[in-house]
Short mmCIF file of the C-alpha atoms (twelve columns), coordinates in Angstrom:
data_MODEL
# 
_entry.id   MODEL 
# 
loop_
_atom_site.group_PDB 
_atom_site.id 
_atom_site.type_symbol 
_atom_site.label_atom_id 
_atom_site.label_alt_id 
_atom_site.label_comp_id 
_atom_site.label_asym_id 
_atom_site.label_seq_id 
_atom_site.Cartn_x 
_atom_site.Cartn_y 
_atom_site.Cartn_z 
_atom_site.pdbx_PDB_model_num 
ATOM 1   C CA . UNK A 1   -25.841 49.052  110.265 1 
ATOM 2   C CA . UNK A 2   -29.417 48.182  111.373 1 
ATOM 3   C CA . UNK A 3   -31.495 45.645  111.725 1 
ATOM 4   C CA . UNK A 4   -34.300 45.885  108.760 1 
ATOM 5   C CA . UNK A 5   -37.597 45.586  109.731 1 
ATOM 6   C CA . UNK A 6   -40.097 43.247  108.609 1 
ATOM 7   C CA . UNK A 7   -41.854 46.374  106.885 1 
ATOM 8   C CA . UNK A 8   -39.143 46.991  105.451 1 
ATOM 9   C CA . UNK A 9   -38.776 44.124  104.279 1 
ATOM 10  C CA . UNK A 10  -42.279 44.065  102.270 1 
ATOM 11  C CA . UNK A 11  -41.833 47.402  100.919 1 
ATOM 12  C CA . UNK A 12  -38.570 46.680  99.227  1 
ATOM 13  C CA . UNK A 13  -40.258 43.509  97.690  1 
ATOM 14  C CA . UNK A 14  -43.391 45.169  96.734  1 
ATOM 15  C CA . UNK A 15  -40.936 48.138  94.595  1 
ATOM 16  C CA . UNK A 16  -38.632 46.078  92.817  1 
ATOM 17  C CA . UNK A 17  -40.188 43.721  89.653  1 
ATOM 18  C CA . UNK A 18  -39.963 40.579  89.523  1 
ATOM 19  C CA . UNK A 19  -37.507 38.301  87.837  1 
ATOM 20  C CA . UNK A 20  -37.983 37.105  84.564  1 
ATOM 21  C CA . UNK A 21  -37.683 33.745  83.986  1 
ATOM 22  C CA . UNK A 22  -34.241 32.684  81.718  1 
ATOM 23  C CA . UNK A 23  -35.144 32.913  78.259  1 
ATOM 24  C CA . UNK A 24  -35.040 29.733  75.952  1 
ATOM 25  C CA . UNK A 25  -33.304 29.540  72.880  1 
ATOM 26  C CA . UNK A 26  -34.630 30.080  68.954  1 
ATOM 27  C CA . UNK A 27  -33.429 27.413  66.515  1 
ATOM 28  C CA . UNK A 28  -34.681 28.128  62.936  1 
ATOM 29  C CA . UNK A 29  -34.429 25.382  60.319  1 
ATOM 30  C CA . UNK A 30  -34.216 26.111  56.731  1 
ATOM 31  C CA . UNK A 31  -36.058 24.324  54.070  1 
ATOM 32  C CA . UNK A 32  -34.277 22.533  51.679  1 
ATOM 33  C CA . UNK A 33  -35.266 24.134  48.199  1 
ATOM 34  C CA . UNK A 34  -33.394 26.738  49.414  1 
ATOM 35  C CA . UNK A 35  -29.935 27.095  48.195  1 
ATOM 36  C CA . UNK A 36  -27.138 26.109  48.849  1 
ATOM 37  C CA . UNK A 37  -26.300 29.623  50.703  1 
ATOM 38  C CA . UNK A 38  -28.899 29.803  52.663  1 
ATOM 39  C CA . UNK A 39  -27.724 26.917  54.505  1 
ATOM 40  C CA . UNK A 40  -24.826 28.676  55.435  1 
ATOM 41  C CA . UNK A 41  -27.357 31.675  57.524  1 
ATOM 42  C CA . UNK A 42  -28.709 28.904  59.739  1 
ATOM 43  C CA . UNK A 43  -28.607 30.632  63.017  1 
ATOM 44  C CA . UNK A 44  -28.931 29.054  66.284  1 
ATOM 45  C CA . UNK A 45  -30.063 31.553  69.574  1 
ATOM 46  C CA . UNK A 46  -28.184 33.261  71.367  1 
ATOM 47  C CA . UNK A 47  -26.233 36.342  71.493  1 
ATOM 48  C CA . UNK A 48  -23.460 34.838  72.881  1 
ATOM 49  C CA . UNK A 49  -21.761 31.469  72.961  1 
ATOM 50  C CA . UNK A 50  -22.555 31.102  76.310  1 
ATOM 51  C CA . UNK A 51  -26.454 31.710  75.511  1 
ATOM 52  C CA . UNK A 52  -26.436 28.367  72.852  1 
ATOM 53  C CA . UNK A 53  -26.149 24.859  74.818  1 
ATOM 54  C CA . UNK A 54  -24.174 24.008  71.919  1 
ATOM 55  C CA . UNK A 55  -21.385 25.861  73.248  1 
ATOM 56  C CA . UNK A 56  -18.785 23.168  73.912  1 
ATOM 57  C CA . UNK A 57  -17.540 25.378  77.107  1 
ATOM 58  C CA . UNK A 58  -21.266 26.541  78.379  1 
ATOM 59  C CA . UNK A 59  -22.441 24.642  81.882  1 
ATOM 60  C CA . UNK A 60  -25.775 25.542  82.267  1 
ATOM 61  C CA . UNK A 61  -27.364 24.876  86.603  1 
ATOM 62  C CA . UNK A 62  -30.407 23.241  84.347  1 
ATOM 63  C CA . UNK A 63  -28.423 21.701  81.365  1 
ATOM 64  C CA . UNK A 64  -29.696 17.891  81.799  1 
ATOM 65  C CA . UNK A 65  -33.079 18.857  82.821  1 
ATOM 66  C CA . UNK A 66  -32.932 21.134  79.220  1 
ATOM 67  C CA . UNK A 67  -32.020 18.376  77.579  1 
ATOM 68  C CA . UNK A 68  -33.947 16.057  78.185  1 
ATOM 69  C CA . UNK A 69  -36.659 18.758  77.301  1 
ATOM 70  C CA . UNK A 70  -38.873 18.353  74.271  1 
ATOM 71  C CA . UNK A 71  -37.028 21.405  72.865  1 
ATOM 72  C CA . UNK A 72  -34.377 19.261  72.787  1 
ATOM 73  C CA . UNK A 73  -35.885 17.029  71.229  1 
ATOM 74  C CA . UNK A 74  -37.670 19.268  68.441  1 
ATOM 75  C CA . UNK A 75  -33.392 20.379  67.961  1 
ATOM 76  C CA . UNK A 76  -32.545 16.982  67.112  1 
ATOM 77  C CA . UNK A 77  -35.199 16.084  64.510  1 
ATOM 78  C CA . UNK A 78  -34.649 19.375  62.949  1 
ATOM 79  C CA . UNK A 79  -30.919 19.048  62.468  1 
ATOM 80  C CA . UNK A 80  -31.354 14.842  61.517  1 
ATOM 81  C CA . UNK A 81  -34.031 16.795  58.731  1 
ATOM 82  C CA . UNK A 82  -31.837 19.555  57.428  1 
ATOM 83  C CA . UNK A 83  -29.031 16.816  57.298  1 
ATOM 84  C CA . UNK A 84  -31.187 14.431  54.722  1 
ATOM 85  C CA . UNK A 85  -32.469 17.204  52.883  1 
ATOM 86  C CA . UNK A 86  -28.731 18.126  52.105  1 
ATOM 87  C CA . UNK A 87  -27.822 14.428  50.980  1 
ATOM 88  C CA . UNK A 88  -31.011 14.670  48.493  1 
ATOM 89  C CA . UNK A 89  -29.785 17.608  47.549  1 
ATOM 90  C CA . UNK A 90  -26.320 16.473  46.357  1 
ATOM 91  C CA . UNK A 91  -27.510 13.016  44.967  1 
ATOM 92  C CA . UNK A 92  -30.600 15.128  43.002  1 
ATOM 93  C CA . UNK A 93  -27.845 17.189  41.606  1 
ATOM 94  C CA . UNK A 94  -25.178 13.946  41.285  1 
ATOM 95  C CA . UNK A 95  -27.809 12.321  39.070  1 
ATOM 96  C CA . UNK A 96  -28.621 15.504  36.627  1 
ATOM 97  C CA . UNK A 97  -25.211 16.126  36.298  1 
ATOM 98  C CA . UNK A 98  -24.270 12.812  35.230  1 
ATOM 99  C CA . UNK A 99  -27.357 12.911  33.025  1 
ATOM 100 C CA . UNK A 100 -26.531 16.296  31.512  1 
ATOM 101 C CA . UNK A 101 -22.771 14.762  30.505  1 
ATOM 102 C CA . UNK A 102 -24.100 11.910  29.345  1 
ATOM 103 C CA . UNK A 103 -26.162 13.949  26.581  1 
ATOM 104 C CA . UNK A 104 -22.753 16.297  25.746  1 
ATOM 105 C CA . UNK A 105 -22.023 15.403  22.542  1 
ATOM 106 C CA . UNK A 106 -18.142 15.650  23.896  1 
ATOM 107 C CA . UNK A 107 -19.590 13.651  26.828  1 
ATOM 108 C CA . UNK A 108 -17.791 10.315  27.663  1 
ATOM 109 C CA . UNK A 109 -21.153 8.957   27.333  1 
ATOM 110 C CA . UNK A 110 -20.725 9.408   23.681  1 
ATOM 111 C CA . UNK A 111 -18.617 6.467   23.745  1 
ATOM 112 C CA . UNK A 112 -20.873 3.948   25.032  1 
ATOM 113 C CA . UNK A 113 -19.634 4.353   28.723  1 
ATOM 114 C CA . UNK A 114 -19.234 6.535   31.381  1 
ATOM 115 C CA . UNK A 115 -16.827 7.365   33.679  1 
ATOM 116 C CA . UNK A 116 -19.598 7.781   36.723  1 
ATOM 117 C CA . UNK A 117 -20.709 3.581   35.756  1 
ATOM 118 C CA . UNK A 118 -17.392 2.851   36.201  1 
ATOM 119 C CA . UNK A 119 -17.241 4.179   39.789  1 
ATOM 120 C CA . UNK A 120 -20.323 3.425   41.594  1 
ATOM 121 C CA . UNK A 121 -19.668 0.194   43.231  1 
ATOM 122 C CA . UNK A 122 -23.071 -1.169  41.470  1 
ATOM 123 C CA . UNK A 123 -22.704 -3.887  38.501  1 
ATOM 124 C CA . UNK A 124 -21.391 -2.222  35.076  1 
ATOM 125 C CA . UNK A 125 -23.785 -2.023  32.656  1 
ATOM 126 C CA . UNK A 126 -23.881 -4.032  29.820  1 
ATOM 127 C CA . UNK A 127 -23.275 -1.168  27.197  1 
ATOM 128 C CA . UNK A 128 -19.601 -1.113  29.047  1 
ATOM 129 C CA . UNK A 129 -19.112 -4.433  27.858  1 
ATOM 130 C CA . UNK A 130 -19.943 -3.300  24.556  1 
ATOM 131 C CA . UNK A 131 -18.333 -0.698  24.382  1 
ATOM 132 C CA . UNK A 132 -15.396 -2.026  25.495  1 
ATOM 133 C CA . UNK A 133 -15.273 -5.674  23.528  1 
ATOM 134 C CA . UNK A 134 -15.888 -3.312  20.245  1 
ATOM 135 C CA . UNK A 135 -12.414 -1.164  20.725  1 
ATOM 136 C CA . UNK A 136 -11.183 -4.289  21.772  1 
ATOM 137 C CA . UNK A 137 -11.828 -5.727  18.586  1 
ATOM 138 C CA . UNK A 138 -10.791 -2.830  16.257  1 
ATOM 139 C CA . UNK A 139 -7.493  -2.788  17.492  1 
ATOM 140 C CA . UNK A 140 -6.850  -6.672  17.832  1 
ATOM 141 C CA . UNK A 141 -8.424  -6.710  13.828  1 
ATOM 142 C CA . UNK A 142 -5.784  -3.574  13.406  1 
ATOM 143 C CA . UNK A 143 -2.458  -5.683  14.356  1 
ATOM 144 C CA . UNK A 144 -3.669  -8.360  12.509  1 
ATOM 145 C CA . UNK A 145 -3.991  -6.321  9.606   1 
ATOM 146 C CA . UNK A 146 -0.428  -4.488  9.650   1 
ATOM 147 C CA . UNK A 147 1.141   -8.180  10.690  1 
ATOM 148 C CA . UNK A 148 -0.142  -9.750  7.394   1 
ATOM 149 C CA . UNK A 149 0.403   -6.770  5.435   1 
ATOM 150 C CA . UNK A 150 4.163   -7.009  6.687   1 
ATOM 151 C CA . UNK A 151 4.629   -10.602 6.135   1 
ATOM 152 C CA . UNK A 152 3.249   -10.041 2.423   1 
ATOM 153 C CA . UNK A 153 5.778   -7.995  1.190   1 
ATOM 154 C CA . UNK A 154 8.387   -10.556 1.390   1 
ATOM 155 C CA . UNK A 155 6.623   -12.306 -1.377  1 
ATOM 156 C CA . UNK A 156 8.034   -10.059 -3.692  1 
ATOM 157 C CA . UNK A 157 7.231   -12.012 -7.335  1 
ATOM 158 C CA . UNK A 158 9.975   -13.314 -9.582  1 
ATOM 159 C CA . UNK A 159 10.443  -11.605 -13.120 1 
ATOM 160 C CA . UNK A 160 12.515  -12.782 -15.092 1 
ATOM 161 C CA . UNK A 161 12.640  -11.694 -19.340 1 
ATOM 162 C CA . UNK A 162 13.745  -15.162 -21.187 1 
ATOM 163 C CA . UNK A 163 13.632  -13.752 -24.824 1 
ATOM 164 C CA . UNK A 164 13.326  -12.420 -28.024 1 
ATOM 165 C CA . UNK A 165 12.265  -13.134 -31.809 1 
ATOM 166 C CA . UNK A 166 12.174  -10.833 -34.010 1 
ATOM 167 C CA . UNK A 167 10.280  -12.020 -36.454 1 
ATOM 168 C CA . UNK A 168 10.472  -9.300  -39.564 1 
ATOM 169 C CA . UNK A 169 12.457  -5.972  -40.187 1 
ATOM 170 C CA . UNK A 170 12.107  -3.769  -42.864 1 
ATOM 171 C CA . UNK A 171 12.993  -0.572  -43.643 1 
ATOM 172 C CA . UNK A 172 11.767  1.252   -46.888 1 
ATOM 173 C CA . UNK A 173 11.258  4.787   -47.954 1 
ATOM 174 C CA . UNK A 174 7.830   6.445   -48.079 1 
ATOM 175 C CA . UNK A 175 5.449   9.239   -46.810 1 
ATOM 176 C CA . UNK A 176 4.013   10.159  -43.017 1 
ATOM 177 C CA . UNK A 177 0.590   10.510  -43.223 1 
ATOM 178 C CA . UNK A 178 1.249   14.744  -43.931 1 
ATOM 179 C CA . UNK A 179 3.029   13.378  -46.994 1 
ATOM 180 C CA . UNK A 180 6.204   14.115  -46.046 1 
ATOM 181 C CA . UNK A 181 8.804   11.194  -47.621 1 
ATOM 182 C CA . UNK A 182 11.029  10.056  -45.613 1 
ATOM 183 C CA . UNK A 183 12.350  6.652   -44.016 1 
ATOM 184 C CA . UNK A 184 9.670   4.172   -42.593 1 
ATOM 185 C CA . UNK A 185 10.163  1.232   -40.516 1 
ATOM 186 C CA . UNK A 186 7.943   -1.755  -40.423 1 
ATOM 187 C CA . UNK A 187 8.797   -4.482  -37.228 1 
ATOM 188 C CA . UNK A 188 8.039   -7.355  -35.236 1 
ATOM 189 C CA . UNK A 189 8.608   -9.826  -32.615 1 
ATOM 190 C CA . UNK A 190 7.560   -11.386 -29.453 1 
ATOM 191 C CA . UNK A 191 8.996   -10.795 -25.863 1 
ATOM 192 C CA . UNK A 192 8.736   -13.544 -23.041 1 
ATOM 193 C CA . UNK A 193 8.452   -13.164 -20.228 1 
ATOM 194 C CA . UNK A 194 8.520   -16.027 -17.436 1 
ATOM 195 C CA . UNK A 195 6.275   -14.647 -14.055 1 
ATOM 196 C CA . UNK A 196 6.251   -16.906 -10.308 1 
ATOM 197 C CA . UNK A 197 4.567   -15.974 -7.583  1 
ATOM 198 C CA . UNK A 198 6.018   -17.022 -3.945  1 
ATOM 199 C CA . UNK A 199 3.673   -16.020 -1.717  1 
ATOM 200 C CA . UNK A 200 2.133   -19.003 0.813   1 
ATOM 201 C CA . UNK A 201 -1.539  -17.559 1.409   1 
ATOM 202 C CA . UNK A 202 -2.458  -14.991 -1.501  1 
ATOM 203 C CA . UNK A 203 -2.729  -14.709 -4.931  1 
ATOM 204 C CA . UNK A 204 -1.897  -11.254 -7.209  1 
ATOM 205 C CA . UNK A 205 -3.325  -9.508  -10.211 1 
ATOM 206 C CA . UNK A 206 -0.719  -8.763  -12.665 1 
ATOM 207 C CA . UNK A 207 -0.182  -6.189  -15.411 1 
ATOM 208 C CA . UNK A 208 2.096   -4.399  -17.132 1 
ATOM 209 C CA . UNK A 209 3.307   -1.247  -18.650 1 
ATOM 210 C CA . UNK A 210 3.088   -1.452  -22.436 1 
ATOM 211 C CA . UNK A 211 6.112   -2.592  -23.472 1 
ATOM 212 C CA . UNK A 212 8.528   -0.386  -25.485 1 
ATOM 213 C CA . UNK A 213 11.612  -0.399  -27.725 1 
ATOM 214 C CA . UNK A 214 13.535  2.514   -28.664 1 
ATOM 215 C CA . UNK A 215 16.399  3.066   -30.643 1 
ATOM 216 C CA . UNK A 216 18.288  5.905   -29.076 1 
ATOM 217 C CA . UNK A 217 15.020  7.482   -28.002 1 
ATOM 218 C CA . UNK A 218 12.922  6.988   -30.860 1 
ATOM 219 C CA . UNK A 219 10.272  4.430   -29.956 1 
ATOM 220 C CA . UNK A 220 10.189  2.221   -33.461 1 
ATOM 221 C CA . UNK A 221 6.833   -0.701  -31.473 1 
ATOM 222 C CA . UNK A 222 5.281   -1.423  -28.318 1 
ATOM 223 C CA . UNK A 223 3.027   -3.993  -27.324 1 
ATOM 224 C CA . UNK A 224 0.292   -4.541  -24.201 1 
ATOM 225 C CA . UNK A 225 0.691   -7.746  -21.855 1 
ATOM 226 C CA . UNK A 226 -2.918  -9.445  -20.895 1 
ATOM 227 C CA . UNK A 227 -3.482  -8.720  -17.756 1 
ATOM 228 C CA . UNK A 228 -4.062  -11.724 -15.730 1 
ATOM 229 C CA . UNK A 229 -4.418  -13.394 -11.991 1 
ATOM 230 C CA . UNK A 230 -1.740  -15.495 -10.541 1 
ATOM 231 C CA . UNK A 231 -2.625  -18.367 -7.433  1 
ATOM 232 C CA . UNK A 232 -0.242  -18.550 -4.262  1 
ATOM 233 C CA . UNK A 233 2.705   -20.869 -5.146  1 
ATOM 234 C CA . UNK A 234 2.665   -20.935 -9.121  1 
ATOM 235 C CA . UNK A 235 4.509   -19.294 -12.258 1 
ATOM 236 C CA . UNK A 236 3.842   -19.313 -15.630 1 
ATOM 237 C CA . UNK A 237 4.870   -17.838 -19.350 1 
ATOM 238 C CA . UNK A 238 3.756   -14.462 -21.339 1 
ATOM 239 C CA . UNK A 239 3.920   -14.000 -24.672 1 
ATOM 240 C CA . UNK A 240 3.786   -10.418 -25.406 1 
ATOM 241 C CA . UNK A 241 4.098   -9.234  -29.021 1 
ATOM 242 C CA . UNK A 242 5.761   -5.900  -29.500 1 
ATOM 243 C CA . UNK A 243 5.927   -4.641  -33.213 1 
ATOM 244 C CA . UNK A 244 5.317   -1.400  -35.316 1 
ATOM 245 C CA . UNK A 245 4.264   -0.842  -38.487 1 
ATOM 246 C CA . UNK A 246 4.726   2.197   -40.895 1 
ATOM 247 C CA . UNK A 247 6.571   3.665   -38.178 1 
ATOM 248 C CA . UNK A 248 8.095   7.197   -39.621 1 
ATOM 249 C CA . UNK A 249 11.915  8.045   -38.445 1 
ATOM 250 C CA . UNK A 250 12.712  11.120  -39.752 1 
ATOM 251 C CA . UNK A 251 15.927  12.733  -39.167 1 
ATOM 252 C CA . UNK A 252 16.570  9.853   -35.694 1 
ATOM 253 C CA . UNK A 253 16.148  6.912   -38.168 1 
ATOM 254 C CA . UNK A 254 19.861  8.027   -40.287 1 
ATOM 255 C CA . UNK A 255 21.789  5.135   -38.596 1 
ATOM 256 C CA . UNK A 256 19.230  2.371   -39.674 1 
ATOM 257 C CA . UNK A 257 19.618  0.357   -42.849 1 
ATOM 258 C CA . UNK A 258 18.483  -3.012  -44.031 1 
ATOM 259 C CA . UNK A 259 19.232  -5.490  -46.228 1 
ATOM 260 C CA . UNK A 260 16.646  -4.831  -47.803 1 
ATOM 261 C CA . UNK A 261 16.674  -1.278  -48.335 1 
ATOM 262 C CA . UNK A 262 20.188  -1.644  -49.335 1 
ATOM 263 C CA . UNK A 263 21.664  -4.856  -50.666 1 
ATOM 264 C CA . UNK A 264 24.548  -5.095  -48.367 1 
ATOM 265 C CA . UNK A 265 25.357  -7.104  -45.357 1 
ATOM 266 C CA . UNK A 266 23.012  -7.824  -42.627 1 
ATOM 267 C CA . UNK A 267 22.157  -5.069  -40.886 1 
ATOM 268 C CA . UNK A 268 22.950  -5.091  -36.623 1 
ATOM 269 C CA . UNK A 269 20.418  -2.628  -34.735 1 
ATOM 270 C CA . UNK A 270 21.313  -1.854  -31.533 1 
ATOM 271 C CA . UNK A 271 17.679  -1.421  -29.094 1 
ATOM 272 C CA . UNK A 272 16.280  -1.123  -25.680 1 
ATOM 273 C CA . UNK A 273 13.261  -2.678  -24.062 1 
ATOM 274 C CA . UNK A 274 11.164  -1.157  -20.908 1 
ATOM 275 C CA . UNK A 275 8.767   -1.762  -19.812 1 
ATOM 276 C CA . UNK A 276 6.819   -1.926  -15.690 1 
ATOM 277 C CA . UNK A 277 5.368   -5.101  -13.923 1 
ATOM 278 C CA . UNK A 278 2.722   -4.195  -11.362 1 
ATOM 279 C CA . UNK A 279 0.961   -6.641  -8.904  1 
ATOM 280 C CA . UNK A 280 -1.574  -6.166  -6.892  1 
ATOM 281 C CA . UNK A 281 -2.244  -9.239  -3.732  1 
ATOM 282 C CA . UNK A 282 -5.867  -9.021  -1.925  1 
ATOM 283 C CA . UNK A 283 -4.220  -10.576 0.902   1 
ATOM 284 C CA . UNK A 284 -7.740  -9.900  3.246   1 
ATOM 285 C CA . UNK A 285 -9.663  -8.598  1.099   1 
ATOM 286 C CA . UNK A 286 -9.482  -5.056  0.045   1 
ATOM 287 C CA . UNK A 287 -8.815  -4.280  3.411   1 
ATOM 288 C CA . UNK A 288 -5.510  -5.359  3.146   1 
ATOM 289 C CA . UNK A 289 -3.465  -5.118  -0.368  1 
ATOM 290 C CA . UNK A 290 -0.144  -5.453  -0.938  1 
ATOM 291 C CA . UNK A 291 1.189   -3.558  -4.441  1 
ATOM 292 C CA . UNK A 292 4.484   -5.068  -6.497  1 
ATOM 293 C CA . UNK A 293 6.571   -3.105  -8.964  1 
ATOM 294 C CA . UNK A 294 9.385   -3.793  -10.631 1 
ATOM 295 C CA . UNK A 295 11.132  -1.919  -13.667 1 
ATOM 296 C CA . UNK A 296 12.500  -3.836  -16.435 1 
ATOM 297 C CA . UNK A 297 15.079  -2.073  -19.188 1 
ATOM 298 C CA . UNK A 298 16.964  -5.138  -20.805 1 
ATOM 299 C CA . UNK A 299 19.771  -4.154  -23.811 1 
ATOM 300 C CA . UNK A 300 19.505  -6.332  -27.394 1 
ATOM 301 C CA . UNK A 301 20.978  -6.231  -30.573 1 
ATOM 302 C CA . UNK A 302 18.483  -7.006  -33.680 1 
ATOM 303 C CA . UNK A 303 20.564  -8.988  -36.237 1 
ATOM 304 C CA . UNK A 304 19.094  -8.927  -39.802 1 
ATOM 305 C CA . UNK A 305 20.529  -12.481 -40.466 1 
ATOM 306 C CA . UNK A 306 19.347  -13.894 -36.857 1 
ATOM 307 C CA . UNK A 307 15.371  -13.798 -37.826 1 
ATOM 308 C CA . UNK A 308 13.305  -15.629 -36.248 1 
ATOM 309 C CA . UNK A 309 15.419  -17.356 -33.798 1 
ATOM 310 C CA . UNK A 310 15.526  -16.629 -30.007 1 
ATOM 311 C CA . UNK A 311 17.735  -14.201 -28.488 1 
ATOM 312 C CA . UNK A 312 18.668  -15.129 -24.720 1 
ATOM 313 C CA . UNK A 313 19.019  -11.695 -22.560 1 
ATOM 314 C CA . UNK A 314 19.652  -13.354 -19.508 1 
ATOM 315 C CA . UNK A 315 22.451  -11.227 -18.611 1 
ATOM 316 C CA . UNK A 316 21.521  -8.073  -20.248 1 
ATOM 317 C CA . UNK A 317 18.150  -7.272  -18.076 1 
ATOM 318 C CA . UNK A 318 18.608  -4.171  -15.115 1 
ATOM 319 C CA . UNK A 319 15.454  -5.327  -12.697 1 
ATOM 320 C CA . UNK A 320 14.821  -3.093  -10.115 1 
ATOM 321 C CA . UNK A 321 11.576  -2.559  -7.655  1 
# 
């Protein structure tokens, strides 16, 4: 090879185009007002991994000079502003989401305290304490009421039919309201009932169904007991008048007779007394109430020669709850 002359070198230098300086990377920063999908489209300049200064394997000979350049500081400040904008947008969206849940009819805030209030690092709002207090009070009151109701059930009233006194008994011929001839019965009696309230912390209001006396399936006498109040750990004896006047017997009273009717021996008539005692206890006002029922059925015999004398029914009555 021959050495190039100075003229040849000068001509080659004049004919070759001048080299352009290396391109600097261009950066685009998206506005925080754009959507979350737009953030993914932030592109850093350079068409290849080697052209980007952020590539981990990129080693440019002027890297240290580039890192200290104003463009590098602009890139860092732009990235910081982008991160702060994203944080602000996320915080604003979380507050708006919590506000929307608080106004939703089925949200957690409908009870006065939302989950976000409890999960926050700040102090718990007063409304949370109020909601918890109200809920706890309701649960405790319900438990206390159930305990009172269960305890009141163990204090059943004591009911005992002491006896019956028949005042009068008469059968004679007559006619009913329509003029049909039949036997007519008149009877008058007094039933004595003992009632006791064993409860230690409540009184009871006592009432009864009509007291009825039957001959077979025919009702011949009826009586009504007045309602009364019985205080705790106390008792009384109630006298109830039970009777019937001019009761038509028709065919159901063929077995009934009286000494006044035929002049024979004193009559003995098998009868049955039935009624139900009701007792209502207001343990805690009208919020906690207990009710007690006692069904009484007694078998007795009317003896015409023992009128106005008490008839004991100690072992002739059946008591059922």
